[in-house]
N, C-alpha and C positions, 0 to 999 in steps of 0.2 A: 850390735854398737850400744851401749848399754848409756843413756842421757841423763846425769848427774846436777841437778841445778841450785841442790843448795849445801856451800861446805860443812855446814855446824853437822849435819848428820850426813857422814859419809861412810859406808858396814865396810866391814877386813876386804874384802872382794874386789874392793877400791881405789882401792887403798896401794901405795906401793908402784904404782906404775909410771914411765918415764912420760913428758907432755910436751908441747910445744908447746907455747901461753903468745896469747892475742887473736885481736879481731874475728880475723881473714876471713874478708867479705871481698869476694869473689872468689876466694882458693885461689889464689896466683901463682903462676910460677912460681915467687919470691916464696909465697908460702909451704910451695913444698916441699922446699928446700928446708927448710924447718925440722918439718913433719919427716921431713927425712932421716936427717942427724938422727932426729928426741929415739927412731924407732933403732937406730943407728949404737946410739951409746950404751944403750940396756936389753941390745936380743932377744933377752928372756921375758923382761920383763912385759906388761901390757901396756899397748903404748896408745893412750890420750891427748887429749887437748883442751886447755881450758881458752873460752871463749865465755862473752859476758851476753849481755842477753837483756833489753834495750843497746846497743849499740852507744855507749860511754856517752858519746855524739848526743845520739838521738836525746838521752839524758837532762843536756848540762842545754841541749837550744834546740826542748822541742817543736818548737815551728818556726825552724829553717826549714826551706828546703830537702828534700827528701831527697839522698846522695846515696843509699845503698844500693850498692850492686845485684841482692842477693837476700833474699823473708831466709828466716830462721831454719824456716822449713827447709828449703836448698840448701844453705851450704849444709845441714845437715849429711845432707844425698850425697850430696859430695864428699864430704869427711868419710862418709861410710864406705864409700866407693878406694877411696884411697888407703883404705883396712885399716883405722883409727876405729880403739875398742870401746875406749870412752872417752868421752865428751861431757867433758864439767860445764856446761853452759850454764855460768853464776849470773845469777839476778845483781844485775847493778844500779843499788839503789841509793838512800842519802849513805850509809849508812859506809854503803864497801864505797862510795866515794868520799868520804872524812878519814878511810884508815890511813896511816902514814905509809910512804916505803916499808918500814920496818914490818908497823904490824901487817900489812902483807904478810911479804917474804912468811913471820910467824904462824900467823893465824892463819893463815889462806894456805899457800901452802906445803907449810911445813903441819902445822897442828891438823888446819880440816882436813885437806886435801890426802895428804900421808906421803906428798911425791918423793920419789927417788932421786930423780933428774928433774932438771927442764931445758928446754934449748929456747932463747927471741934473740931477733931478731937486732941486728945492730945497735935501732933508731929507736929502742924496745921503751917507753920511760909508764912508771907507775909510780902508786897512790898519791895520798893527797896533790892533785896544781898540777897533777904528771912532778914529780920531784925527786924522783928517781927514775937513775941513768941503768940499762945494763953491766953498766959496769960495779954502779952499789947493788945489783941480785946476787952479781956474781958474789959479791964479799960478805952478805947474805947467809947466802947457798952454805960460806966457808961456816960459817957462826952455826947456822942448822941442821948444817949437815944429809942439808941434796943438791948434789951436781950440778954444777951452770956450764951450758954449751952460750955461746955468742955467737951467732950468726951472721957474718961477712952480706953486706946488701947485696942479693942479686940487679946488674944490668944487665939489658938488651941491644948492643949496639950503644950508643951515647944516651939512651934512655935510662933511669933508674928502677926497673920493672915498681911498678906501687899502685894499690888503688885508688888514688889521684890520678892516677897520669894514666889507670884505662877507663877512667874520668871519663875524660878530660879527650880520650883519644875517640871515646861510645858519642861526643858529642860532641865533634865536630866530627863527628860522622866516614867516622876509620874503624869499620867491626873489624877490621887483621890485622892492619895494626892492638884491638885494646886483645885480639887473641895470643898475636904473638906475648904479649905480654899475658896472657892466661892461660895457656896453654891449650888450651879451648875456647870456645865457643863459645861467645857472651850466649845464655840464654835466660827468657822470662820467661814463667813457671806459674802456673795455676788451674783456677779451673774454668771453662768455655764457663762464662754470662750471659744469660739476653739482652739483647741489641736493638736497635728496632726494625731488622730488618732489611735494611735500605740494598742490602750486597744478595739479596735475589732478585731483590723485585730487574737489577742491571746484571744480572748472569751471572753473576757475583757471590755467592751467599759462601759467607765467612766465617770464623767463627772469634769469638769478644774472648777479651781478656782485659781485666783490670792490672793497670801500671803501681796501685795505689801503695805510696811507701816505697816507690823507688829512683834511682834516680833514674832524666827522662835522656836515655838518648837522642838527635838530634832528628827530628822530626823528619816524617817523609813515609818515601815506601820501600819496600828493603824483599829484596831475596835471603828470602829463608828451609833451615830444617827443620822441621814437625814430627817430633815423637810423640805417639798421642800412647800416653801413661795407661788407662786400662781402659775394661768397655769391648765392647765387641771388633769395634777399630781399632785392636792395639796394632801399633808397629809405624816405622816408618811411612816420611812423604815429605816432597818438595812443594817446595807455594811459595806466593807471594804475600809480603803485613805490611797496612800502611796501621803510621805511627803515628799519634797527635790528636786532630782535634775537626779534622772533620769537618772543611771550608764551603765546602758548599751547602749541608746544610746546617747553616746558623754556631753560634757557642757550643761545643759541646765539652765534657770532662773525657781531661788525654785516654787515649787505652790503644790498645793492641786490636788490629781486628785482622785475620791471618786466610787469605784465600786459598787453598789443598788441593793443589794441582787433580786432578782425574781422577777425587773422592764425590763418591754420595752414602750419607749415612750421615745420621743422626748425633751430635759430639755435642750436646747440652748439655754439661752438669759432668766432664768428662775432664782427668786432667790432660792438660799440656804443658809438654816444656818450650820453646819459638827458641828456634839459634838465625844469630847479625848474622846473616853472610858480608852483604854489598849493601848500602846506601847507592840502590839506584836514580834519585831527585827529588828532593825537598818539598813540599807539600805545598798543594797548590792549590786554585778557585779559579773553577773552568766555568769560560761561558755558557756551557749550556755542560744540560748530563750527556746527548751523545759527544761533546766534544773527551769528558771524561771516560766515556766506556772504551772511547775511538784511542787515549791515551796506557786508560788497565789491558787494553791487549796489549799494547804495548812493555810498555808494564814486565803484564806475562811469559810474552819469548824473549824478551833480554831473561828475565830470572831460570825462565828452562834452561837459557841456551849455557847462563854465569853457571848454575850446579849441576848441569851434567859434566863441565864438567872439571869440576869436585875430583 
């Protein structure tokens, strides 16, 4: 997959694609539908996705709490797995933010990227002040010569599938509901960082990962699936993880600490992908280290049983 970041300098080989447009945070079932419609619109054309970095919400509210379900790197990896050939990861900056809806359609989609057909969700808004609607883009497509397909919103049960709804499910400690909307387990990806090695002293050595910049699911203990993506221990494992600030040991920055069952080895610096399966309990502060270890034993047993039943 090729990644193109500047719409003003697009080579001839990267023009002519059919593309889905959106933020694609989480790459959920609704996003997959839009991508599949783009593929079907012109099967002979390269399949592309147009998205933005940083997320426009981050640009307009840089001091707001983190909300992203995945990093740009994780998003690109998942889009590539879906068969996307051209990722137009456009810089969202002051210049982009001031484009009128028509200027975006003309300068970015038509003249800049040279897209032959685009697919958008029914709730798509674009241009300065989010003034442009999906119907407006269809009209601009007629004017400038590119096709437009408007995809209906996806509903699962009584819930409209959206990144916002997925964040809410994770905040409520319901990763299975999030999975129903995502079409895959919610994952936290990144390198293993050096921790304070308390888990090793407790008999539960953990792989620590930062969650900086990401939406924080409900704090507590989870049954998890772990993919080690590189290094000598590359492979898939079962485990149990603690997400939070570790209240037994004072005030700490939130992170993810994962204990991998029946694992021996050094994972420092390795890239991990940790899937949240079930929220076992909330974060607690125990009266003693022995009480904490007893609870960790119980958490591990419960997580093993849940994962064995998958």
